[in-house]
N, C-alpha and C positions, 0 to 999 in steps of 0.2 A: 078445888078451883084455883087456877093460877091467876094471879093479880095482873091487870093490864097496865097499871100505872105504878110508877116508883116515885119515892120522895127524892129529894135532892141527895141526901146521904146514900140511899140505896142505888140511885142512878150512877153516882160517882164511883161507888164500888163496883157496880156492874161494868163500867167502862175501865176501871183501873186507874182512875185519876182523882185528884183532890176535889173537894167541893167547890173550892175557890176557882179552880181551872173550869169546872163545869159551868159555873156562874158566867165566867168570861166568854164561854162558847155557846151560851144560851141566847136565843133570840130575844130581844132584837140586836144585841151585841154581836152575836155570832150565828152559826149555822144550825145549831141543834134546837129543833122545835120543843115547846113545852105547852102544857096545858095550865092555865091559870084559873083557879077556882076561888070564889068568894067575892068579897066587896072590892071596891076600888082602893080601899085602905090596905096598904101592904101588911099592916099588923094583923089583919083578919083574913088574909087570903093565903092560899097555898100554891106553890109551884110543883107540879108533877110531870113526870116524864113517861111517855109511852115506850114500852119495850119495843114495839114495832118500829117506831121512829128512831130509837137508839140503834137498832139493828141496821136500818136502812142508812143512817149516818155512817156507821162502821163500814158497810159495803161501799159507800162512796169514797171513804178514805182509802180503802184498799184499791179501788179502781185508780185513784190519783197516783198512788205509789207504783202501781203496775204500768202506768203510762209513762211516767218519768224516772222511776227507780232502776229497773233492770236494764233497760237499754241505754242509759246514760253513762254507764261505767267504762 
């Protein structure tokens, strides 16, 4: 059975970026949605990322490049 949620490290590897950049792009700071599990105390909570949400974000990035990238040269 394939996992539906990835840890910060796994999600960063999936996207090919650093964990630090992923944090900067994670809601509420950025556009990448996450799932926060646990208590209100950050020490005891986990941030996880949906593979589907990451794939949707990648598709949005590709659409943005297609709109401004190829026709602007």
